ZAMARGU-4260 file (C-alpha; in steps of 0.2 Angstrom, whole numbers, plus 5000, padded with zeros to 4 digits):
<rodrens>
0) 5404/4863/4984 | 5401/4860/4966 | 5395/4843/4969 | 5383/4850/4982 | 5376/4863/4970
5) 5373/4850/4956 | 5363/4839/4968 | 5352/4854/4973 | 5349/4861/4956 | 5337/4848/4949
10) 5326/4849/4965 | 5325/4868/4964 | 5319/4867/4946 | 5306/4854/4951 | 5300/4866/4965
15) 5298/4880/4952 | 5287/4869/4941 | 5277/4864/4956 | 5274/4882/4961 | 5269/4886/4943
20) 5256/4872/4943 | 5249/4879/4960 | 5248/4896/4952 | 5237/4890/4938 | 5227/4880/4950
25) 5224/4896/4961 | 5219/4906/4945 | 5207/4893/4940 | 5197/4892/4956 | 5198/4911/4958
30) 5186/4912/4942 | 5173/4903/4952 | 5162/4913/4964 | 5162/4903/4980 | 5154/4916/4991
35) 5140/4929/4992 | 5143/4944/5002 | 5131/4956/5011 | 5132/4971/5023 | 5139/4967/5040
40) 5124/4974/5049 | 5112/4966/5037 | 5117/4948/5043 | 5102/4939/5049 | 5089/4951/5042
45) 5075/4947/5030 | 5075/4958/5015 | 5066/4957/4999 | 5059/4968/4986 | 5046/4967/4972
50) 5045/4979/4958 | 5029/4984/4949 | 5025/4996/4935 | 5006/4998/4937 | 4992/4995/4925
55) 4997/4994/4907 | 4991/5008/4896 | 5001/5005/4880 | 5012/4990/4875 | 5021/4983/4860
60) 5032/4968/4857 | 5050/4972/4853 | 5055/4961/4839 | 5071/4971/4833 | 5082/4968/4848
65) 5091/4951/4851 | 5083/4949/4868 | 5064/4948/4865 | 5055/4960/4876 | 5038/4969/4878
70) 5039/4988/4880 | 5025/4995/4891 | 5019/5012/4896 | 5008/5012/4912 | 4995/5023/4919
75) 5007/5027/4933 | 5019/5036/4921 | 5031/5022/4920 | 5040/5016/4904 | 5048/4999/4906
80) 5053/4983/4896 | 5047/4966/4902 | 5056/4950/4898 | 5046/4940/4886 | 5049/4923/4894
85) 5049/4928/4913 | 5039/4944/4914 | 5053/4952/4924 | 5058/4970/4922 | 5073/4972/4911
90) 5074/4991/4913 | 5062/5004/4919 | 5060/5023/4919 | 5049/5032/4931 | 5043/5049/4924
95) 5037/5064/4932 | 5021/5063/4944 | 5004/5069/4939 | 5000/5076/4922 | 5018/5081/4919
100) 5023/5063/4917 | 5007/5057/4909 | 5012/5046/4894 | 5002/5051/4879 | 5011/5040/4865
105) 5021/5024/4864 | 5029/5019/4848 | 5041/5005/4846 | 5052/5001/4830 | 5071/5001/4831
110) 5069/5015/4844 | 5056/5018/4858 | 5047/5034/4856 | 5037/5042/4870 | 5026/5058/4871
115) 5023/5063/4889 | 5017/5078/4898 | 5002/5091/4896 | 5008/5106/4887 | 5023/5107/4887
120) 5025/5090/4880 | 5042/5080/4880 | 5046/5069/4865 | 5059/5056/4870 | 5068/5043/4861
125) 5075/5027/4870 | 5086/5013/4866 | 5075/4998/4866 | 5089/4986/4872 | 5096/4996/4887
130) 5083/5010/4890 | 5096/5023/4888 | 5089/5040/4883 | 5095/5045/4865 | 5086/5061/4861
135) 5073/5073/4868 | 5064/5089/4863 | 5050/5099/4870 | 5034/5105/4862 | 5022/5119/4868
140) 5005/5123/4860 | 5000/5140/4859 | 4981/5137/4860 | 4977/5127/4876 | 4958/5127/4874
145) 4957/5110/4867 | 4973/5102/4873 | 4964/5088/4883 | 4958/5081/4867 | 4975/5080/4858
150) 4979/5064/4849 | 4997/5058/4844 | 5004/5045/4832 | 5019/5042/4822 | 5018/5040/4803
155) 5033/5039/4791 | 5045/5045/4804 | 5034/5060/4807 | 5025/5064/4824 | 5007/5069/4820
160) 4998/5079/4832 | 4979/5082/4830 | 4967/5093/4840 | 4949/5092/4836 | 4938/5108/4839
165) 4921/5101/4841 | 4908/5107/4828 | 4921/5117/4819 | 4937/5110/4812 | 4952/5098/4815
170) 4970/5105/4817 | 4984/5094/4812 | 5002/5097/4814 | 5017/5086/4809 | 5034/5086/4817
175) 5051/5078/4813 | 5052/5064/4825 | 5070/5066/4829 | 5073/5085/4828 | 5055/5092/4832
180) 5056/5103/4816 | 5038/5108/4811 | 5033/5102/4794 | 5025/5118/4788 | 5010/5126/4796
185) 4996/5117/4805 | 4982/5111/4793 | 4964/5116/4798 | 4952/5103/4790 | 4934/5109/4791
190) 4924/5096/4801 | 4908/5103/4808 | 4902/5085/4811 | 4915/5081/4824 | 4909/5079/4842
195) 4915/5072/4859 | 4909/5054/4853 | 4922/5053/4839 | 4937/5041/4840 | 4954/5040/4831
200) 4960/5025/4821 | 4975/5032/4815 | 4976/5041/4803 | 4956/5041/4802 | 4946/5051/4813
205) 4928/5044/4814 | 4912/5051/4820 | 4893/5048/4820 | 4883/5063/4816 | 4865/5068/4811
210) 4848/5067/4818 | 4841/5051/4826 | 4835/5039/4813 | 4846/5047/4799 | 4863/5047/4807
215) 4879/5046/4796 | 4895/5037/4799 | 4909/5049/4794 | 4928/5047/4793 | 4942/5057/4787
220) 4960/5054/4784 | 4968/5069/4792 | 4986/5066/4785 | 4981/5065/4767 | 4985/5079/4755
225) 4968/5077/4747 | 4953/5079/4759 | 4942/5064/4756 | 4927/5062/4768 | 4920/5044/4769
230) 4901/5044/4773 | 4889/5030/4775 | 4872/5028/4783 | 4874/5021/4801 | 4859/5010/4798
235) 4870/5000/4786 | 4881/4994/4801 | 4868/4992/4815 | 4851/4983/4816 | 4844/4996/4828
240) 4835/5010/4819 | 4836/5022/4834 | 4854/5017/4839 | 4865/5030/4845 | 4880/5022/4836
245) 4892/5022/4850 | 4910/5019/4843 | 4924/5010/4851 | 4942/5009/4844 | 4950/4992/4841
250) 4962/4987/4855 | 4980/4981/4855 | 4989/4991/4841 | 4977/4985/4827 | 4986/4983/4811
255) 4971/4989/4801 | 4961/5005/4806 | 4944/5000/4812 | 4931/5001/4826 | 4916/4992/4833
260) 4898/4999/4832 | 4887/4997/4847 | 4898/4983/4853 | 4891/4972/4840 | 4898/4975/4823
265) 4916/4976/4817 | 4920/4989/4804 | 4938/4992/4796 | 4943/5005/4784 | 4952/4999/4768
270) 4956/5010/4753 | 4946/5025/4760 | 4930/5014/4761 | 4921/5006/4776 | 4921/4987/4776
275) 4909/4977/4788 | 4918/4961/4793 | 4909/4945/4792 | 4915/4942/4810 | 4904/4950/4823
280) 4908/4954/4841 | 4907/4938/4851 | 4902/4946/4867 | 4897/4964/4872 | 4911/4965/4884
285) 4924/4958/4872 | 4940/4966/4868 | 4943/4966/4849 | 4959/4969/4839 | 4966/4965/4821
290) 4983/4956/4822 | 4995/4951/4808 | 5000/4933/4804 | 5008/4923/4790 | 4991/4919/4783
295) 4985/4936/4783 | 4976/4948/4796 | 4966/4940/4810 | 4952/4947/4821 | 4956/4942/4838
300) 4944/4943/4853 | 4945/4940/4871 | 4930/4940/4884 | 4925/4934/4901 | 4909/4925/4903
305) 4909/4913/4918 | 4928/4910/4913 | 4939/4916/4900 | 4938/4914/4881 | 4948/4918/4866
310) 4944/4917/4847 | 4951/4922/4831 | 4944/4923/4813 | 4952/4927/4796 | 4948/4945/4791
315) 4944/4942/4773 | 4934/4926/4774 | 4928/4926/4792 | 4934/4908/4794 | 4938/4903/4812
320) 4956/4899/4816 | 4954/4884/4827 | 4972/4885/4834 | 4968/4901/4843 | 4951/4895/4850
325) 4950/4890/4868 | 4940/4893/4883 | 4943/4890/4902 | 4930/4890/4916 | 4944/4890/4929
330) 4953/4905/4923 | 4948/4922/4932 | 4952/4936/4920 | 4939/4950/4924 | 4935/4961/4909
335) 4950/4956/4899 | 4958/4969/4887 | 4970/4964/4873 | 4985/4975/4875 | 4997/4967/4862
340) 4998/4951/4852 | 5011/4944/4840 | 5009/4929/4829 | 5021/4919/4818 | 5024/4902/4810
345) 5036/4890/4818 | 5049/4879/4809 | 5035/4866/4808 | 5023/4878/4800 | 5013/4879/4816
350) 5005/4895/4822 | 5014/4902/4837 | 5006/4917/4846 | 5010/4927/4861 | 4995/4937/4868
355) 4997/4950/4882 | 4980/4953/4891 | 4977/4966/4905 | 4962/4962/4916 | 4951/4974/4926
360) 4960/4969/4942 | 4976/4976/4935 | 4984/4959/4932 | 4994/4956/4916 | 4995/4939/4908
365) 5005/4933/4894 | 4996/4919/4885 | 5001/4906/4872 | 4990/4900/4857 | 4985/4885/4867
370) 4979/4895/4882 | 4994/4891/4893 | 4999/4906/4904 | 5018/4910/4902 | 5018/4922/4916
375) 5007/4934/4926 | 5010/4950/4935 | 4999/4957/4949 | 5001/4976/4945 | 4987/4980/4958
380) 5001/4979/4971 | 5007/4995/4963 | 4993/5004/4973 | 4991/4997/4990 | 4979/5007/5001
385) 4978/4997/5017 | 4989/4984/5026 | 4987/4973/5041 | 4999/4961/5048 | 4991/4945/5055
390) 4998/4932/5067 | 4999/4914/5061 | 4991/4900/5071 | 5002/4888/5081 | 5005/4870/5075
395) 4993/4856/5079 | 5006/4849/5092 | 5007/4866/5101 | 4988/4868/5100 | 4986/4851/5109
400) 4998/4856/5122 | 4990/4873/5125 | 4973/4864/5126 | 4979/4855/5141 | 4980/4871/5151
405) 4964/4879/5145 | 4958/4891/5157 | 4940/4885/5156 | 4946/4868/5162 | 4959/4874/5174
410) 4948/4871/5189 | 4943/4853/5184 | 4961/4848/5179 | 4970/4854/5194 | 4957/4848/5206
415) 4965/4831/5205 | 4983/4827/5201 | 4978/4811/5193 | 4966/4820/5181 | 4981/4831/5175
420) 4992/4815/5173 | 4979/4805/5164 | 4976/4820/5152 | 4994/4821/5148 | 4995/4802/5145
425) 4980/4803/5133 | 4988/4817/5123 | 5004/4807/5121 | 4995/4791/5116 | 4986/4800/5102
430) 5003/4807/5096 | 5009/4789/5096 | 4994/4783/5086 | 4997/4796/5073 | 5015/4791/5071
435) 5011/4772/5070 | 4997/4776/5057 | 5010/4786/5046 | 5023/4772/5046 | 5009/4759/5042
440) 5004/4769/5027 | 5022/4769/5021 | 5024/4788/5020 | 5042/4794/5021 | 5045/4807/5034
445) 5055/4821/5025 | 5059/4838/5031 | 5048/4851/5023 | 5058/4863/5013 | 5044/4876/5013
450) 5040/4887/5027 | 5024/4880/5035 | 5010/4893/5039 | 5013/4892/5058 | 5019/4904/5071
455) 5037/4903/5075 | 5045/4905/5092 | 5050/4923/5089 | 5035/4929/5080 | 5044/4934/5064
460) 5033/4924/5053 | 5016/4933/5049 | 5004/4935/5034 | 5002/4952/5027 | 4984/4957/5021
465) 4985/4970/5007 | 4970/4980/5000 | 4973/4988/4983 | 4965/5003/4975 | 4957/4992/4962
470) 4948/4982/4975 | 4959/4966/4975 | 4964/4959/4991 | 4980/4949/4994 | 4987/4937/5007
475) 5006/4938/5007 | 5020/4928/5016 | 5031/4941/5025 | 5046/4930/5024 | 5047/4927/5006
480) 5034/4940/4998 | 5025/4925/4990 | 5006/4928/4987 | 4996/4915/4996 | 4979/4919/4991
485) 4970/4933/4982 | 4952/4939/4981 | 4944/4952/4969 | 4929/4962/4973 | 4925/4973/4958
490) 4912/4983/4969 | 4924/4988/4982 | 4928/5007/4982 | 4944/5005/4992 | 4946/5024/4995
495) 4946/5025/5014 | 4945/5007/5016 | 4950/5000/5033 | 4955/4983/5040 | 4951/4976/5057
500) 4958/4960/5065 | 4943/4955/5075 | 4950/4939/5081 | 4968/4933/5080 | 4975/4916/5078
505) 4979/4914/5096 | 4962/4907/5100 | 4961/4889/5093 | 4950/4881/5088 | 4943/4897/5082
510) 4950/4904/5066 | 4958/4921/5063 | 4945/4934/5058 | 4948/4949/5048 | 4935/4962/5041
515) 4938/4975/5027 | 4926/4990/5028 | 4924/5001/5012 | 4911/5008/5001 | 4901/5001/4986
520) 4907/5007/4970 | 4890/5011/4963 | 4879/5015/4977 | 4892/5023/4989 | 4884/5013/5004
525) 4894/5002/5016 | 4902/4986/5010 | 4909/4974/5022 | 4920/4959/5018 | 4925/4946/5031
530) 4937/4933/5028 | 4950/4921/5036 | 4967/4930/5033 | 4976/4913/5033 | 4967/4905/5019
535) 4957/4919/5011 | 4940/4911/5013 | 4925/4921/5016 | 4918/4918/5034 | 4905/4926/5046
540) 4896/4941/5037 | 4906/4936/5021 | 4901/4949/5008 | 4888/4961/5016 | 4881/4976/5006
545) 4873/4988/5018 | 4858/4999/5013 | 4865/5015/5020 | 4881/5026/5019 | 4894/5024/5034
550) 4901/5039/5043 | 4912/5029/5055 | 4917/5012/5060 | 4925/5006/5076 | 4930/4990/5085
555) 4922/4985/5101 | 4935/4984/5116 | 4927/4968/5123 | 4926/4951/5114 | 4912/4939/5116
560) 4912/4920/5121 | 4921/4916/5104 | 4934/4929/5106 | 4927/4939/5092 | 4927/4958/5093
565) 4911/4966/5086 | 4910/4980/5073 | 4901/4996/5078 | 4894/5005/5062 | 4888/5023/5062
570) 4878/5028/5047 | 4874/5045/5040 | 4857/5046/5049 | 4867/5043/5065 | 4860/5026/5068
575) 4871/5012/5075 | 4873/4995/5069 | 4883/4981/5078 | 4890/4965/5070 | 4886/4953/5077
580) 4870/4959/5085 | 4873/4948/5100 | 4887/4959/5106 | 4876/4974/5110 | 4876/4971/5129
585) 4895/4972/5128 | 4895/4991/5123 | 4900/5002/5138 | 4910/5018/5139 | 4912/5019/5120
590) 4916/5036/5111 | 4919/5039/5092 | 4922/5054/5082 | 4918/5059/5064 | 4930/5071/5055
595) 4924/5081/5039 | 4940/5083/5029 | 4934/5097/5018 | 4927/5108/5032 | 4939/5103/5046
600) 4924/5100/5057 | 4925/5086/5070 | 4910/5078/5079 | 4910/5067/5094 | 4897/5053/5099
605) 4894/5043/5114 | 4889/5025/5110 | 4877/5019/5123 | 4867/5003/5125 | 4850/5007/5132
610) 4845/4989/5136 | 4837/4986/5119 | 4848/4993/5106 | 4864/5003/5104 | 4862/5022/5100
615) 4873/5036/5097 | 4872/5053/5106 | 4881/5068/5099 | 4891/5075/5113 | 4902/5089/5105
620) 4907/5098/5089 | 4923/5107/5086 | 4928/5118/5071 | 4947/5117/5068 | 4956/5131/5059
625) 4946/5146/5063 | 4928/5140/5061 | 4917/5133/5047 | 4919/5147/5035 | 4938/5149/5036
630) 4942/5138/5022 | 4953/5126/5031 | 4954/5107/5027 | 4961/5092/5037 | 4977/5086/5028
635) 4982/5072/5040 | 4977/5064/5056 | 4987/5053/5068 | 4984/5044/5084 | 4992/5031/5095
640) 4992/5013/5088 | 4979/5001/5095 | 4988/4989/5108 | 5003/5001/5109 | 5012/4998/5126
645) 5020/5012/5136 | 5035/5005/5146 | 5038/5019/5158 | 5025/5032/5163 | 5039/5045/5166
650) 5056/5052/5162 | 5070/5053/5175 | 5078/5070/5175 | 5096/5074/5179 | 5091/5080/5197
655) 5083/5063/5200 | 5066/5070/5199 | 5053/5062/5187 | 5043/5071/5173 | 5027/5061/5170
660) 5021/5059/5153 | 5004/5064/5147 | 4997/5047/5141 | 4980/5050/5134 | 4973/5036/5124
665) 4960/5047/5117 | 4972/5060/5110 | 4971/5063/5091 | 4982/5075/5081 | 4974/5085/5067
670) 4984/5095/5054 | 4974/5107/5045 | 4978/5119/5031 | 4970/5135/5025 | 4971/5152/5018
675) 4977/5167/5028 | 4974/5185/5023 | 4992/5191/5028 | 5003/5175/5027 | 4995/5167/5012
680) 4993/5150/5019 | 4994/5144/5037 | 4996/5126/5045 | 4988/5122/5062 | 4992/5107/5072
685) 4979/5103/5085 | 4979/5089/5098 | 4961/5085/5102 | 4953/5074/5115 | 4941/5063/5105
690) 4931/5059/5120 | 4927/5076/5127 | 4931/5087/5112 | 4944/5098/5122 | 4959/5105/5113
695) 4974/5099/5123 | 4987/5108/5113 | 4989/5118/5096 | 5003/5126/5086 | 5002/5137/5070
700) 5014/5139/5056 | 5013/5154/5045 | 5017/5154/5026 | 5018/5135/5026 | 5009/5121/5017
705) 5005/5105/5026 | 5011/5088/5020 | 5000/5073/5023 | 5013/5065/5035 | 5010/5065/5054
710) 5014/5052/5068 | 5009/5050/5086 | 5015/5038/5099 | 5016/5039/5118 | 5016/5057/5123
715) 5023/5066/5108 | 5018/5070/5090 | 5027/5075/5074 | 5021/5082/5058 | 5029/5089/5042
720) 5026/5104/5032 | 5034/5115/5019 | 5040/5132/5024 | 5037/5144/5010 | 5047/5158/5018
725) 5063/5148/5019 | 5059/5136/5005 | 5063/5120/5014 | 5054/5105/5022 | 5052/5106/5041
730) 5047/5093/5054 | 5038/5100/5070 | 5036/5090/5086 | 5026/5093/5102 | 5029/5084/5118
735) 5015/5083/5132 | 5019/5080/5151 | 5008/5080/5166 | 5023/5088/5176 | 5033/5082/5191
740) 5017/5077/5200 | 5004/5065/5193 | 4988/5075/5193 | 4979/5061/5183 | 4981/5049/5198
745) 4994/5035/5198 | 4986/5018/5194 | 4968/5026/5191 | 4958/5024/5176 | 4961/5038/5163
750) 4946/5049/5161 | 4945/5063/5148 | 4930/5069/5156 | 4937/5072/5173 | 4954/5081/5168
755) 4955/5097/5178 | 4971/5105/5171 | 4980/5105/5154 | 4996/5096/5151 | 5013/5105/5149
760) 5018/5106/5131 | 5035/5108/5123 | 5037/5113/5105 | 5050/5114/5092 | 5053/5113/5073
765) 5068/5106/5063 | 5075/5107/5046 | 5074/5091/5036 | 5087/5091/5022 | 5077/5079/5011
770) 5060/5077/5004 | 5049/5064/5013 | 5035/5054/5005 | 5030/5043/5020 | 5032/5043/5039
775) 5029/5031/5053 | 5035/5029/5071 | 5044/5014/5079 | 5038/5003/5094 | 5042/4986/5100
780) 5033/4972/5109 | 5035/4980/5126 | 5042/4997/5121 | 5059/4994/5129 | 5068/5001/5114
785) 5070/5020/5111 | 5057/5027/5099 | 5063/5032/5082 | 5054/5040/5066 | 5055/5031/5049
790) 5055/5042/5034 | 5053/5037/5016 | 5062/5049/5005 | 5059/5053/4987 | 5077/5047/4983
795) 5071/5030/4987 | 5079/5028/5004 | 5070/5023/5020 | 5080/5032/5034 | 5078/5030/5053
800) 5079/5046/5064 | 5081/5043/5082 | 5068/5053/5092 | 5083/5060/5102 | 5086/5071/5086
805) 5068/5078/5086 | 5065/5080/5105 | 5057/5097/5109 | 5062/5097/5128 | 5081/5100/5125
810) 5077/5116/5116 | 5070/5130/5127 | 5058/5130/5141 | 5039/5126/5141 | 5028/5137/5130
815) 5043/5147/5122 | 5042/5151/5104 | 5053/5139/5094 | 5070/5147/5090 | 5081/5144/5075
820) 5077/5127/5068 | 5092/5116/5068 | 5095/5103/5054 | 5091/5085/5057 | 5106/5074/5052
825) 5102/5060/5039 | 5118/5050/5038 | 5120/5037/5024 | 5121/5023/5037 | 5104/5027/5043
830) 5096/5020/5027 | 5087/5004/5031 | 5085/4998/5013 | 5103/5000/5007 | 5103/4999/4988
835) 5086/4992/4987 | 5078/5009/4984 | 5059/5012/4984 | 5053/5024/4971 | 5039/5035/4977
840) 5036/5027/4993 | 5019/5031/4999 | 5016/5022/5016 | 5026/5013/5029 | 5017/4999/5038
845) 5025/4991/5053 | 5021/4977/5066 | 5031/4970/5081 | 5038/4953/5082 | 5040/4942/5097
850) 5058/4949/5099 | 5061/4965/5108 | 5070/4978/5098 | 5064/4969/5082 | 5050/4973/5070
855) 5043/4969/5053 | 5043/4984/5041 | 5033/4985/5024 | 5036/5000/5013 | 5023/5002/4999
860) 5025/5014/4984 | 5011/5023/4975 | 5008/5023/4956 | 5024/5024/4946 | 5034/5011/4956
865) 5030/5000/4971 | 5044/4990/4980 | 5040/4980/4995 | 5053/4978/5009 | 5051/4967/5023
870) 5065/4966/5036 | 5070/4967/5054 | 5078/4982/5062 | 5085/4986/5079 | 5073/5000/5082
875) 5057/4991/5078 | 5043/5002/5070 | 5024/5000/5074 | 5010/5005/5062 | 5008/5023/5058
880) 4989/5022/5055 | 4979/5027/5070 | 4970/5013/5079 | 4951/5012/5080 | 4949/5005/5097
885) 4964/5012/5107 | 4972/5001/5121 | 4979/5009/5136 | 4997/5009/5142 | 5003/4992/5150
890) 5001/5000/5168 | 4984/5008/5166 | 4966/5002/5165 | 4956/5001/5149 | 4953/5016/5138
895) 4936/5023/5134 | 4938/5031/5117 | 4937/5022/5100 | 4938/5031/5083 | 4948/5029/5067
900) 4957/5042/5057
</rodrens>
């Protein structure tokens, strides 16, 4: 036994050593991340997000922290830190909306200090490295008469607040920056010369005062204990004797107080004296600032004149700094503004500068001293106003195959079997020739790693065309979010702009055709931009400036020989234009409507072709909300999406009978709001037939305020409002049915003008335990999947509510008053965007794919923060925006009404 134990013992010890080595091996590999996990039901879905901050209002370089950043405050009330090398958002804080979160001051030293609001004001201190809030105190001004002209700045760890009273005096108050303690009483400095044309170059307040021809340039240090007024004749600084002396402060955190006079001369203030610099303004539109460098202060200028140019001069001598002089004709930076600049000397005694430039198209660029762009941010995408999903064309090979079965040549091709066979041989011979030529040229056939801009088998790959508030148009790849092209039109007033896909990419060799209709920024007349959505190139009408204002725009149902749908334009004089004019004979049974938002008046027109031209005849007028003098206004409208299909015309009931849906392609939902003598405010939802002007259904809500959120699909509508009585948000629904007998006629063309009875209407309201900011309905390619409602909440989640939860028929009988409103369940697993929250989402844009129960969803935010989501979901949404030329259900003939929101 002892001999056996001695023989086993050494082997046992070796086994322990082996296991010990294996443990260390396991620990070593456990430190390496070999997998990336996602949610189980997120597998196979496209999901991306892009975060924006908006147009930069204030910016400063953070030179204190270890990680170099740029601290920015934007016009969308966002405070953020951008990485100096990549431009990515390091941290971000979204302030309150509207004036309560308006950022008045940004000051960056060891800490970041902001002043936001509008009486009361909030003064906050932030850690520049992490963005953590360190301290906060509030300030309320007693006199609110001149609050709008307040000026703020930081001086010697004191927060200085200045309020000018034009023609009288200047009030200056100083507060401890960290505690908010007032340093004595407010000082009132006599200044009868101050006016609304004065500017602040802290701490100097500068004005031009006096009679024409003898005007004086006056400036005062408002923080000095000794009141010393600097005065000089304006003629010393301008060559024009009758000049108004318009003053503009220097941009980009100028290190020396100064300003420009008439956009020609640069004046700085040194030792309480005006000093005219030897360097003049290079261009009237140039942005000018004074920056600090190792060799002394420099005057930096940037302007755009058939390109983009930058120059720098020494303040003392006026000598040009050649290292900071460059010009590029290819660069497109419209109306550049110097937001911030930082210059230093490198180890080799070379000048190293970083310049942050903000353009008129809301883009931000960080430039190097040699003109190289380190990074760019397209902040115009923070304000998207219109979106259109565009299908991609098929590949050349698929196009060649489809051309073999062209309908125009079908009769010729199938008249002879030999003709079809020879056509196939000819196509394959051309493909073989292409392959041989490729091999002879020595080209290596490699798999393309990038996604080609061609249609995929399931229709998931599309291009998203986005129109922004500033007038910049983008083409975006929906799979990756990459920007494919961009076009900037400074004269486009994008408010109310609409997009029309006049020809899809399904008609080779014709290119896709998309038209944007808006208003001219200066004249207010119509402005039409037609382009190829695949390449962004202008085509057709290109850029067309109309000579009249537009009331309504519609898309013609029929297409011409080139598969192009014409535009029908109704101007303010009720004249009709059609583009192209050759499509006039195609106009038939066309109706449009025009809604006045402020008066809640809706007018209907019949568009008729009289054999010579297209004319509009007013057919009806309806005053919503109690008449023209009731004070009601239209808050939101909704109608069925263009091209929406209806899978089933009825619903099967438990007793095996069929309840037929009221499918009216001309039905439009109007939600109005107005005052009420007894109930303060009243919200009225009206379902209106846009062809005949008949009111199909209506519902009123007392003591409520309407939200601009409404959806309409198939036979039901939903809209949201705030119930003042119960202090909660509610969603109301209406469902319309013909009944158990189809009185509209099975298979017959729908006619709004021949309806002889009203539909049955079911109504109900539900409590929504959240605050929504955007809404849309869902649909699929063939409408086989159940309908859902997508809601974007202020919490950042995009939730999906099945229509089963909102159905009105299961609560009471037809025509009954809604009973107690039940709550709508919003479980956490109903959120589509998981942890990719969308701050202040404003719109939800959706489009179907080739797969049933699959849809592409784009969520865009407004102002403060915009994140873009694009993914597929099993309940497939469709655009919430009403179509302009409605298409009928799949089982009914073409519709007869066309009118946008």
